[in-house]
C-alpha positions, -999 to +999 in steps of 0.1 A: +581-315-149+562-288-168+530-301-184+528-300-222+499-308-245+500-342-263+506-328-298+529-337-326+564-322-321+595-314-341+618-324-313+616-335-277+614-308-250+643-284-250+656-270-217+670-235-211+673-211-182+655-183-200+631-183-229+626-149-245+597-146-269+599-117-294+631-105-312+626-068-316+648-044-296+633-054-262+636-091-268+671-089-281+682-068-252+666-092-228+682-123-244+716-106-244+714-095-208+703-129-196+730-147-216+757-123-203+745-130-168+754-167-174+720-181-185+713-205-213+689-185-234+665-193-263+652-164-284+620-172-302+601-150-327+571-154-350+591-137-378+627-139-385+651-129-358+652-090-356+615-085-364+584-068-349+578-030-347+615-023-341+623-033-376+593-019-395+607-008-428+583+022-434+607+048-419+644+056-419+650+044-383+641+050-347+644+080-325+658+076-290+655+104-265+666+108-229+675+134-204+700+160-215+720+154-184+716+145-147+700+179-140+673+172-166+662+139-150+635+152-127+621+176-153+619+148-179+601+125-154+576+152-145+570+159-182+563+123-190+538+121-162+521+153-174+520+141-210+506+107-197+476+125-183+480+108-149+479+073-163+517+065-160+532+049-129+558+072-113+582+044-103+583+030-138+588+064-153+617+071-130+632+037-138+629+044-175+645+078-174+674+068-152+680+038-174+684+056-207+720+069-204+733+034-193+714+019-223+730+043-247+764+035-233+757-003-238+748+003-274+779+024-280+801-003-263+786-029-285+794-010-316+759+002-326+761+033-347+740+061-333+732+091-354+736+125-336+719+158-344+741+184-361+717+211-350+702+196-319+686+229-308+663+231-338+627+231-330+620+198-348+643+179-324+619+186-295+603+152-290+566+146-297+544+162-269+575+176-251+583+212-245+621+213-249+650+195-265+665+165-248+693+142-256+685+127-291+700+098-310+690+082-342+690+044-340+695+028-374+683-007-378+711-021-399+738-011-375+718-024-345+711-057-362+748-063-372+763-054-338+736-072-317+737-103-339+774-106-332+768-100-295+741-127-293+763-152-311+792-145-287+769-150-258+757-184-271+720-174-275+699-200-294+676-184-320+642-200-328+629-179-357+595-186-371+583-200-338+551-186-324+541-188-287+510-209-282+509-210-245+530-209-214+540-240-195+532-239-158+539-261-127+527-254-092+518-219-101+552-210-116+557-204-153+584-228-165+586-225-202+565-221-233+549-242-261+559-229-295+545-236-330+571-241-357+555-220-385+576-238-411+566-274-403+533-268-384+546-289-355+549-279-318+580-275-297+578-274-259+606-254-243+612-256-206+629-227-189+635-213-154+618-181-166+600-166-196+603-131-209+576-118-232+587-091-257+562-096-285+551-060-290+517-043-289+484-045-307+490-025-338+490-055-362+453-060-354+443-030-375+438-030-413+460+001-417+490-003-395+525+011-392+539-020-377+546-056-386+517-081-390+531-103-362+525-076-336+490-087-327+490-087-288+486-124-285+512-127-257+492-103-236+462-127-238+484-156-229+499-137-199+465-127-187+454-164-187+483-172-164+476-145-138+493-113-152+475-080-154+471-055-182+472-017-179+464+012-202+456-011-232+430+014-244+458+039-253+471+031-288+488+056-310+469+065-342+490+086-365+491+098-401+507+075-427+509+076-465+484+061-489+499+078-520+524+076-537+533+046-515+514+029-487+523+018-451+549+045-447+552+069-418+543+105-426+567+131-412+545+151-389+570+180-388+561+188-424+525+198-413+541+232-405+546+238-443+515+219-455+480+225-468+457+196-458+426+188-479+394+193-458+410+215-432+389+246-441+390+267-409+403+302-403+430+291-379+443+263-401+479+276-402+480+278-364+465+243-360+490+228-385+519+245-368+508+229-334+501+195-351+537+195-364+549+190-328+537+154-324+532+123-346+503+105-329+468+119-326+458+133-292+423+143-280+438+167-255+449+195-279+430+217-304+450+204-333+429+173-332+409+191-359+437+183-383+433+145-377+395+148-380+400+165-414+422+139-430+402+110-413+370+123-430+386+118-464+381+080-461+403+052-475+417+074-504+432+098-478+435+135-478+458+154-502+487+172-486+504+200-506+536+217-494+551+252-494+586+242-483+615+265-474+646+265-496+666+247-468+648+220-449+653+216-411+677+188-404+651+164-390+629+168-421+659+165-444+668+132-429+633+119-438+632+134-473+666+120-481+656+085-469+623+087-488+640+097-521+665+069-518+639+043-509+612+053-534+629+073-561+608+104-556+604+133-532+574+137-509+577+174-517+555+169-548+526+160-526+512+130-507+479+116-495+476+106-458+452+086-437+451+074-400+472+043-392+475+023-360+510+026-346+524+018-311+506+007-280+510+028-248+498+000-226+501-038-221+512-062-195+517-046-161+553-050-148+575-036-121+609-019-125+626-053-132+600-064-158+584-089-134+547-094-140+539-106-104+536-142-117+565-165-107+588-171-136+571-146-160+586-113-171+578-089-199+593-058-216+591-034-244+558-025-262+542-056-248+541-038-214+524-008-199+528+016-170+558+036-181+537+055-206+502+070-201+475+083-224+501+101-246+538+092-250+567+114-256+584+106-289+615+084-288+605+067-255+593+035-271+628+027-282+641+037-248+615+015-231+627-016-251+663-009-243+659-002-206+633-027-196+645-053-220+679-053-202+663-052-168+639-081-175+667-102-190+690-097-160+661-103-135+650-135-153+685-151-153+694-174-124+727-169-105+757-177-127+771-213-126+808-215-135+802-245-158+775-229-179+797-213-204+816-245-210+787-268-210+761-248-230+779-225-255+764-230-289+762-208-320+735-182-325+715-200-351+682-217-357+678-247-336+681-279-356+685-307-332+673-318-298+690-300-270+710-318-243+707-304-208+739-290-193+756-309-166+748-283-140+712-276-151+697-293-121+716-269-098+699-238-111+686-215-084+650-203-087+659-166-090+687-142-091+694-113-067+675-089-089+644-111-089+645-114-051+648-076-048+618-072-071+598-097-051+605-077-019+595-045-038+563-062-049+554-072-013+560-036-001+538-022-028+509-045-021+510-034+016+513+003+009+501+030-015+504+011-047+483+019-078+450+001-079+462-024-105+489-035-081+468-038-049+462-076-052+490-098-066+479-119-096+469-155-087+497-179-090+473-204-106+464-182-136+431-168-123+422-136-105 
């Protein structure tokens, strides 16, 4: 049996096939994929279910980009690798790009409303750091929450909101569950599981100015590291402009730089720099327009004033933001704002393979908690794609082979857990891994014998130490 600490508990140990920690897009996709594969799934989150960076309220929604068609796949892969400055892993990039179209199809089949572009060839629909338009969808949080909540309920997923991961449970070098803190009662809850999927987001919540939720603090990365996982590219975190006036903690629409005058940017080529800076949200050290970020950073905590000279008709991408802003805050940003640097998304995290496996038996990860599919810079709209693609892959890989009696023995409503869990009649017959997990294990072995990136050369110790 997995070892747990001798602490006061809400309930006795609860047993599932898969424990997913984190309920943003990646965690929800992992939980749903595992449950639809026949697994008994618990979905734990520090906040309420549907939380984390995916549901940060300081913008209208999430952009989701992918290849325009099959002919665009190779170009998109090469562009991501170029933008990543050699720090992304090609196999993960290829897996990400090829998984986007099926992910969009799953969302549409679930009933998630995706916003399309009326004028998709407009310049503003070119993703951040990219050089051409791709397939673009707008993912609105309310629609995603409604459709996915219903799907999770149908699949029998057990939600554990307001439960924070304290540590992983381990037996004989294999992760076999997690110890959770009930943030309402202060008590602990051990959850045993055949596999754990970490989907807790990046490190943005550690910063004083952040465009993410406070529960996104990178703690799961530290826990995974203790148990033998590896980290990659954690030094690359996106810093981008956000508002400090008239409201705080709201994303600044970078496309508006093209029509802006920024306080402190007193250089002869300011117009050219602002035009270039309008092509990407996060700061990059690799382009001359870094001078724009240096200017508004120098303004300090009060932020730099931004004044606009806007056209009579706004481009569609900007109009979407302006309309949302006016509806949310009762005024238009056209009258001027103040901006300052904010921490946003992480481009690195726990190192995984194409199935979300960390190299530690029983431990998977997905979404912004992971790294390798992005590099030093990340093309806009790929964070959402990452959560959708690798969340689904990790959930499928973590699930054991289906057992015909699971659905009858374990179906329960998608709601907060309120009573001790009774093991299903067939729980003792679980297999250790599904076919996807075995395939990834073989892939891991091949990589460690061949030309793998340095971080993959030596598999993590199964006993939690390098």
